[in-house]
mmCIF file of the N, C-alpha and C atoms, coordinates in Angstrom:
data_MODEL
# 
_entry.id   MODEL 
# 
loop_
_atom_site.group_PDB 
_atom_site.id 
_atom_site.type_symbol 
_atom_site.label_atom_id 
_atom_site.label_alt_id 
_atom_site.label_comp_id 
_atom_site.label_asym_id 
_atom_site.label_entity_id 
_atom_site.label_seq_id 
_atom_site.pdbx_PDB_ins_code 
_atom_site.Cartn_x 
_atom_site.Cartn_y 
_atom_site.Cartn_z 
_atom_site.occupancy 
_atom_site.B_iso_or_equiv 
_atom_site.pdbx_formal_charge 
_atom_site.auth_seq_id 
_atom_site.auth_comp_id 
_atom_site.auth_asym_id 
_atom_site.auth_atom_id 
_atom_site.pdbx_PDB_model_num 
ATOM 1   N N  . MET A 1 1  ? 9.016  17.267  17.258  1.00 0.00 ? 1  MET A N  1 
ATOM 2   C CA . MET A 1 1  ? 8.679  16.413  16.296  1.00 0.00 ? 1  MET A CA 1 
ATOM 3   C C  . MET A 1 1  ? 6.873  15.203  16.483  1.00 0.00 ? 1  MET A C  1 
ATOM 4   N N  . SER A 1 2  ? 6.584  14.737  15.910  1.00 0.00 ? 2  SER A N  1 
ATOM 5   C CA . SER A 1 2  ? 5.190  14.392  16.300  1.00 0.00 ? 2  SER A CA 1 
ATOM 6   C C  . SER A 1 2  ? 5.090  12.877  16.357  1.00 0.00 ? 2  SER A C  1 
ATOM 7   N N  . ALA A 1 3  ? 4.464  12.183  17.310  1.00 0.00 ? 3  ALA A N  1 
ATOM 8   C CA . ALA A 1 3  ? 4.183  10.470  17.714  1.00 0.00 ? 3  ALA A CA 1 
ATOM 9   C C  . ALA A 1 3  ? 4.447  10.100  15.918  1.00 0.00 ? 3  ALA A C  1 
ATOM 10  N N  . PRO A 1 4  ? 4.560  8.991   15.887  1.00 0.00 ? 4  PRO A N  1 
ATOM 11  C CA . PRO A 1 4  ? 4.811  8.484   15.202  1.00 0.00 ? 4  PRO A CA 1 
ATOM 12  C C  . PRO A 1 4  ? 3.627  8.390   14.546  1.00 0.00 ? 4  PRO A C  1 
ATOM 13  N N  . VAL A 1 5  ? 2.818  7.840   12.590  1.00 0.00 ? 5  VAL A N  1 
ATOM 14  C CA . VAL A 1 5  ? 1.708  7.226   12.590  1.00 0.00 ? 5  VAL A CA 1 
ATOM 15  C C  . VAL A 1 5  ? 1.275  6.455   11.932  1.00 0.00 ? 5  VAL A C  1 
ATOM 16  N N  . HIS A 1 6  ? 0.277  5.393   12.280  1.00 0.00 ? 6  HIS A N  1 
ATOM 17  C CA . HIS A 1 6  ? 0.652  3.569   11.920  1.00 0.00 ? 6  HIS A CA 1 
ATOM 18  C C  . HIS A 1 6  ? -0.518 4.447   10.806  1.00 0.00 ? 6  HIS A C  1 
ATOM 19  N N  . SER A 1 7  ? -0.292 3.297   9.884   1.00 0.00 ? 7  SER A N  1 
ATOM 20  C CA . SER A 1 7  ? -1.519 3.462   8.912   1.00 0.00 ? 7  SER A CA 1 
ATOM 21  C C  . SER A 1 7  ? -1.279 1.893   8.331   1.00 0.00 ? 7  SER A C  1 
ATOM 22  N N  . ARG A 1 8  ? -3.179 0.895   8.238   1.00 0.00 ? 8  ARG A N  1 
ATOM 23  C CA . ARG A 1 8  ? -2.709 -0.106  8.182   1.00 0.00 ? 8  ARG A CA 1 
ATOM 24  C C  . ARG A 1 8  ? -3.884 0.093   6.792   1.00 0.00 ? 8  ARG A C  1 
ATOM 25  N N  . PHE A 1 9  ? -4.254 -1.271  6.038   1.00 0.00 ? 9  PHE A N  1 
ATOM 26  C CA . PHE A 1 9  ? -4.391 -0.637  4.311   1.00 0.00 ? 9  PHE A CA 1 
ATOM 27  C C  . PHE A 1 9  ? -5.471 -2.088  4.375   1.00 0.00 ? 9  PHE A C  1 
ATOM 28  N N  . ALA A 1 10 ? -6.081 -2.896  4.166   1.00 0.00 ? 10 ALA A N  1 
ATOM 29  C CA . ALA A 1 10 ? -6.048 -4.164  3.078   1.00 0.00 ? 10 ALA A CA 1 
ATOM 30  C C  . ALA A 1 10 ? -6.879 -3.860  2.017   1.00 0.00 ? 10 ALA A C  1 
ATOM 31  N N  . THR A 1 11 ? -6.892 -5.213  1.170   1.00 0.00 ? 11 THR A N  1 
ATOM 32  C CA . THR A 1 11 ? -8.063 -4.309  0.521   1.00 0.00 ? 11 THR A CA 1 
ATOM 33  C C  . THR A 1 11 ? -8.113 -6.877  -1.358  1.00 0.00 ? 11 THR A C  1 
ATOM 34  N N  . THR A 1 12 ? -8.570 -6.971  -1.152  1.00 0.00 ? 12 THR A N  1 
ATOM 35  C CA . THR A 1 12 ? -8.864 -7.677  -1.935  1.00 0.00 ? 12 THR A CA 1 
ATOM 36  C C  . THR A 1 12 ? -9.345 -7.147  -3.592  1.00 0.00 ? 12 THR A C  1 
ATOM 37  N N  . ASP A 1 13 ? -9.159 -5.526  -3.749  1.00 0.00 ? 13 ASP A N  1 
ATOM 38  C CA . ASP A 1 13 ? -8.863 -5.133  -5.452  1.00 0.00 ? 13 ASP A CA 1 
ATOM 39  C C  . ASP A 1 13 ? -7.902 -4.881  -6.184  1.00 0.00 ? 13 ASP A C  1 
ATOM 40  N N  . PRO A 1 14 ? -7.187 -5.392  -7.298  1.00 0.00 ? 14 PRO A N  1 
ATOM 41  C CA . PRO A 1 14 ? -5.493 -5.020  -7.210  1.00 0.00 ? 14 PRO A CA 1 
ATOM 42  C C  . PRO A 1 14 ? -5.893 -3.501  -7.996  1.00 0.00 ? 14 PRO A C  1 
ATOM 43  N N  . GLU A 1 15 ? -7.121 -3.236  -7.730  1.00 0.00 ? 15 GLU A N  1 
ATOM 44  C CA . GLU A 1 15 ? -6.898 -1.318  -8.837  1.00 0.00 ? 15 GLU A CA 1 
ATOM 45  C C  . GLU A 1 15 ? -6.387 -0.398  -7.384  1.00 0.00 ? 15 GLU A C  1 
ATOM 46  N N  . GLN A 1 16 ? -7.830 -1.215  -5.794  1.00 0.00 ? 16 GLN A N  1 
ATOM 47  C CA . GLN A 1 16 ? -6.930 -0.512  -4.590  1.00 0.00 ? 16 GLN A CA 1 
ATOM 48  C C  . GLN A 1 16 ? -5.458 -0.539  -4.805  1.00 0.00 ? 16 GLN A C  1 
ATOM 49  N N  . ALA A 1 17 ? -5.776 -1.435  -4.330  1.00 0.00 ? 17 ALA A N  1 
ATOM 50  C CA . ALA A 1 17 ? -3.719 -2.094  -4.302  1.00 0.00 ? 17 ALA A CA 1 
ATOM 51  C C  . ALA A 1 17 ? -2.877 -1.049  -4.817  1.00 0.00 ? 17 ALA A C  1 
ATOM 52  N N  . GLN A 1 18 ? -3.186 -1.292  -6.423  1.00 0.00 ? 18 GLN A N  1 
ATOM 53  C CA . GLN A 1 18 ? -1.946 -0.443  -6.625  1.00 0.00 ? 18 GLN A CA 1 
ATOM 54  C C  . GLN A 1 18 ? -2.101 1.034   -7.242  1.00 0.00 ? 18 GLN A C  1 
ATOM 55  N N  . ALA A 1 19 ? -3.138 1.684   -6.224  1.00 0.00 ? 19 ALA A N  1 
ATOM 56  C CA . ALA A 1 19 ? -3.153 3.189   -6.766  1.00 0.00 ? 19 ALA A CA 1 
ATOM 57  C C  . ALA A 1 19 ? -2.518 3.495   -5.349  1.00 0.00 ? 19 ALA A C  1 
ATOM 58  N N  . LEU A 1 20 ? -3.221 2.766   -4.036  1.00 0.00 ? 20 LEU A N  1 
ATOM 59  C CA . LEU A 1 20 ? -2.504 2.566   -2.913  1.00 0.00 ? 20 LEU A CA 1 
ATOM 60  C C  . LEU A 1 20 ? -0.379 2.798   -2.591  1.00 0.00 ? 20 LEU A C  1 
ATOM 61  N N  . ILE A 1 21 ? -0.032 1.727   -3.830  1.00 0.00 ? 21 ILE A N  1 
ATOM 62  C CA . ILE A 1 21 ? 1.715  1.100   -3.897  1.00 0.00 ? 21 ILE A CA 1 
ATOM 63  C C  . ILE A 1 21 ? 1.492  3.286   -4.687  1.00 0.00 ? 21 ILE A C  1 
ATOM 64  N N  . ALA A 1 22 ? 0.703  3.618   -5.588  1.00 0.00 ? 22 ALA A N  1 
ATOM 65  C CA . ALA A 1 22 ? 1.136  4.253   -6.540  1.00 0.00 ? 22 ALA A CA 1 
ATOM 66  C C  . ALA A 1 22 ? 1.058  5.967   -5.940  1.00 0.00 ? 22 ALA A C  1 
ATOM 67  N N  . ASP A 1 23 ? -0.485 6.420   -4.747  1.00 0.00 ? 23 ASP A N  1 
ATOM 68  C CA . ASP A 1 23 ? 0.352  7.467   -3.713  1.00 0.00 ? 23 ASP A CA 1 
ATOM 69  C C  . ASP A 1 23 ? 1.641  7.506   -3.096  1.00 0.00 ? 23 ASP A C  1 
ATOM 70  N N  . ALA A 1 24 ? 1.458  6.065   -2.356  1.00 0.00 ? 24 ALA A N  1 
ATOM 71  C CA . ALA A 1 24 ? 2.103  6.061   -1.103  1.00 0.00 ? 24 ALA A CA 1 
ATOM 72  C C  . ALA A 1 24 ? 3.840  6.433   -1.710  1.00 0.00 ? 24 ALA A C  1 
ATOM 73  N N  . TYR A 1 25 ? 4.055  5.864   -2.745  1.00 0.00 ? 25 TYR A N  1 
ATOM 74  C CA . TYR A 1 25 ? 5.237  5.291   -2.963  1.00 0.00 ? 25 TYR A CA 1 
ATOM 75  C C  . TYR A 1 25 ? 6.255  6.410   -4.409  1.00 0.00 ? 25 TYR A C  1 
ATOM 76  N N  . ALA A 1 26 ? 5.617  7.696   -4.490  1.00 0.00 ? 26 ALA A N  1 
ATOM 77  C CA . ALA A 1 26 ? 6.321  7.926   -5.919  1.00 0.00 ? 26 ALA A CA 1 
ATOM 78  C C  . ALA A 1 26 ? 7.383  7.321   -6.559  1.00 0.00 ? 26 ALA A C  1 
ATOM 79  N N  . ASP A 1 27 ? 6.955  7.280   -7.874  1.00 0.00 ? 27 ASP A N  1 
ATOM 80  C CA . ASP A 1 27 ? 7.461  5.778   -9.845  1.00 0.00 ? 27 ASP A CA 1 
ATOM 81  C C  . ASP A 1 27 ? 7.776  4.478   -9.522  1.00 0.00 ? 27 ASP A C  1 
ATOM 82  N N  . ASN A 1 28 ? 6.639  4.410   -7.783  1.00 0.00 ? 28 ASN A N  1 
ATOM 83  C CA . ASN A 1 28 ? 6.620  2.418   -8.084  1.00 0.00 ? 28 ASN A CA 1 
ATOM 84  C C  . ASN A 1 28 ? 5.180  2.408   -9.136  1.00 0.00 ? 28 ASN A C  1 
ATOM 85  N N  . ASN A 1 29 ? 5.752  1.137   -9.455  1.00 0.00 ? 29 ASN A N  1 
ATOM 86  C CA . ASN A 1 29 ? 4.094  0.319   -9.520  1.00 0.00 ? 29 ASN A CA 1 
ATOM 87  C C  . ASN A 1 29 ? 3.444  -0.587  -9.528  1.00 0.00 ? 29 ASN A C  1 
ATOM 88  N N  . LEU A 1 30 ? 3.046  -0.975  -8.542  1.00 0.00 ? 30 LEU A N  1 
ATOM 89  C CA . LEU A 1 30 ? 2.894  -2.682  -8.638  1.00 0.00 ? 30 LEU A CA 1 
ATOM 90  C C  . LEU A 1 30 ? 2.504  -3.202  -9.647  1.00 0.00 ? 30 LEU A C  1 
ATOM 91  N N  . ARG A 1 31 ? 2.881  -4.180  -10.118 1.00 0.00 ? 31 ARG A N  1 
ATOM 92  C CA . ARG A 1 31 ? 1.990  -5.376  -11.037 1.00 0.00 ? 31 ARG A CA 1 
ATOM 93  C C  . ARG A 1 31 ? 1.770  -6.487  -10.445 1.00 0.00 ? 31 ARG A C  1 
ATOM 94  N N  . ILE A 1 32 ? 0.670  -6.308  -10.722 1.00 0.00 ? 32 ILE A N  1 
ATOM 95  C CA . ILE A 1 32 ? -0.187 -8.126  -10.574 1.00 0.00 ? 32 ILE A CA 1 
ATOM 96  C C  . ILE A 1 32 ? -0.447 -9.000  -12.448 1.00 0.00 ? 32 ILE A C  1 
ATOM 97  N N  . SER A 1 33 ? -0.756 -9.729  -12.035 1.00 0.00 ? 33 SER A N  1 
ATOM 98  C CA . SER A 1 33 ? -0.408 -10.789 -12.865 1.00 0.00 ? 33 SER A CA 1 
ATOM 99  C C  . SER A 1 33 ? -1.772 -12.070 -12.594 1.00 0.00 ? 33 SER A C  1 
ATOM 100 N N  . GLY A 1 34 ? -1.491 -12.874 -13.251 1.00 0.00 ? 34 GLY A N  1 
ATOM 101 C CA . GLY A 1 34 ? -2.519 -14.381 -13.346 1.00 0.00 ? 34 GLY A CA 1 
ATOM 102 C C  . GLY A 1 34 ? -3.884 -13.936 -12.951 1.00 0.00 ? 34 GLY A C  1 
ATOM 103 N N  . ASP A 1 35 ? -4.354 -15.186 -11.729 1.00 0.00 ? 35 ASP A N  1 
ATOM 104 C CA . ASP A 1 35 ? -5.244 -15.285 -11.118 1.00 0.00 ? 35 ASP A CA 1 
ATOM 105 C C  . ASP A 1 35 ? -5.988 -14.321 -10.268 1.00 0.00 ? 35 ASP A C  1 
ATOM 106 N N  . THR A 1 36 ? -6.359 -12.966 -10.614 1.00 0.00 ? 36 THR A N  1 
ATOM 107 C CA . THR A 1 36 ? -6.480 -12.630 -9.216  1.00 0.00 ? 36 THR A CA 1 
ATOM 108 C C  . THR A 1 36 ? -7.648 -12.756 -8.697  1.00 0.00 ? 36 THR A C  1 
ATOM 109 N N  . SER A 1 37 ? -8.713 -13.326 -8.360  1.00 0.00 ? 37 SER A N  1 
ATOM 110 C CA . SER A 1 37 ? -9.895 -14.000 -8.272  1.00 0.00 ? 37 SER A CA 1 
ATOM 111 C C  . SER A 1 37 ? -9.642 -14.243 -6.556  1.00 0.00 ? 37 SER A C  1 
ATOM 112 N N  . ASP A 1 38 ? -7.974 -14.522 -5.902  1.00 0.00 ? 38 ASP A N  1 
ATOM 113 C CA . ASP A 1 38 ? -8.679 -14.839 -4.444  1.00 0.00 ? 38 ASP A CA 1 
ATOM 114 C C  . ASP A 1 38 ? -7.455 -13.810 -4.085  1.00 0.00 ? 38 ASP A C  1 
ATOM 115 N N  . PHE A 1 39 ? -7.003 -12.642 -4.652  1.00 0.00 ? 39 PHE A N  1 
ATOM 116 C CA . PHE A 1 39 ? -5.662 -11.611 -4.140  1.00 0.00 ? 39 PHE A CA 1 
ATOM 117 C C  . PHE A 1 39 ? -6.663 -11.198 -3.461  1.00 0.00 ? 39 PHE A C  1 
ATOM 118 N N  . HIS A 1 40 ? -5.593 -10.341 -2.812  1.00 0.00 ? 40 HIS A N  1 
ATOM 119 C CA . HIS A 1 40 ? -5.556 -10.454 -1.143  1.00 0.00 ? 40 HIS A CA 1 
ATOM 120 C C  . HIS A 1 40 ? -4.360 -9.659  -0.799  1.00 0.00 ? 40 HIS A C  1 
ATOM 121 N N  . PHE A 1 41 ? -4.390 -8.140  0.101   1.00 0.00 ? 41 PHE A N  1 
ATOM 122 C CA . PHE A 1 41 ? -3.412 -6.978  -0.253  1.00 0.00 ? 41 PHE A CA 1 
ATOM 123 C C  . PHE A 1 41 ? -3.112 -6.634  0.772   1.00 0.00 ? 41 PHE A C  1 
ATOM 124 N N  . GLU A 1 42 ? -2.348 -6.585  1.408   1.00 0.00 ? 42 GLU A N  1 
ATOM 125 C CA . GLU A 1 42 ? -2.736 -6.196  3.369   1.00 0.00 ? 42 GLU A CA 1 
ATOM 126 C C  . GLU A 1 42 ? -0.822 -4.771  3.254   1.00 0.00 ? 42 GLU A C  1 
ATOM 127 N N  . HIS A 1 43 ? -0.673 -3.878  4.092   1.00 0.00 ? 43 HIS A N  1 
ATOM 128 C CA . HIS A 1 43 ? 0.270  -2.892  3.145   1.00 0.00 ? 43 HIS A CA 1 
ATOM 129 C C  . HIS A 1 43 ? -0.088 -2.111  4.653   1.00 0.00 ? 43 HIS A C  1 
ATOM 130 N N  . GLU A 1 44 ? 1.011  -1.833  5.915   1.00 0.00 ? 44 GLU A N  1 
ATOM 131 C CA . GLU A 1 44 ? 1.481  -1.755  7.166   1.00 0.00 ? 44 GLU A CA 1 
ATOM 132 C C  . GLU A 1 44 ? 2.161  -0.569  7.417   1.00 0.00 ? 44 GLU A C  1 
ATOM 133 N N  . ARG A 1 45 ? 2.646  0.430   7.987   1.00 0.00 ? 45 ARG A N  1 
ATOM 134 C CA . ARG A 1 45 ? 3.451  1.392   7.224   1.00 0.00 ? 45 ARG A CA 1 
ATOM 135 C C  . ARG A 1 45 ? 3.014  1.987   8.864   1.00 0.00 ? 45 ARG A C  1 
ATOM 136 N N  . TRP A 1 46 ? 4.372  1.957   9.769   1.00 0.00 ? 46 TRP A N  1 
ATOM 137 C CA . TRP A 1 46 ? 4.539  3.883   10.284  1.00 0.00 ? 46 TRP A CA 1 
ATOM 138 C C  . TRP A 1 46 ? 6.072  4.478   9.815   1.00 0.00 ? 46 TRP A C  1 
ATOM 139 N N  . ALA A 1 47 ? 4.632  5.732   10.155  1.00 0.00 ? 47 ALA A N  1 
ATOM 140 C CA . ALA A 1 47 ? 5.523  6.929   9.406   1.00 0.00 ? 47 ALA A CA 1 
ATOM 141 C C  . ALA A 1 47 ? 5.715  7.833   11.132  1.00 0.00 ? 47 ALA A C  1 
ATOM 142 N N  . ALA A 1 48 ? 6.919  8.147   10.783  1.00 0.00 ? 48 ALA A N  1 
ATOM 143 C CA . ALA A 1 48 ? 7.680  9.470   11.405  1.00 0.00 ? 48 ALA A CA 1 
ATOM 144 C C  . ALA A 1 48 ? 8.673  10.338  11.360  1.00 0.00 ? 48 ALA A C  1 
ATOM 145 N N  . GLY A 1 49 ? 8.098  11.085  9.872   1.00 0.00 ? 49 GLY A N  1 
ATOM 146 C CA . GLY A 1 49 ? 8.091  11.352  9.556   1.00 0.00 ? 49 GLY A CA 1 
ATOM 147 C C  . GLY A 1 49 ? 9.511  12.350  9.195   1.00 0.00 ? 49 GLY A C  1 
ATOM 148 N N  . MET A 1 50 ? 9.859  13.551  9.035   1.00 0.00 ? 50 MET A N  1 
ATOM 149 C CA . MET A 1 50 ? 11.447 13.650  8.740   1.00 0.00 ? 50 MET A CA 1 
ATOM 150 C C  . MET A 1 50 ? 12.367 13.165  9.365   1.00 0.00 ? 50 MET A C  1 
ATOM 151 N N  . MET A 1 51 ? 13.425 12.257  8.596   1.00 0.00 ? 51 MET A N  1 
ATOM 152 C CA . MET A 1 51 ? 14.248 12.344  9.937   1.00 0.00 ? 51 MET A CA 1 
ATOM 153 C C  . MET A 1 51 ? 15.715 12.443  9.106   1.00 0.00 ? 51 MET A C  1 
# 
């Protein structure tokens, strides 16, 4: 068993946020609407492998 892996991602670019969600979670699409001038996205997770 390997040690858990921690990852953290932050962006102010809505397209980068959408790409991260699409890549990390198959068949998911982050929808963003409205004014994105103050957009901020943060994602943090621990990957522990197969359970």
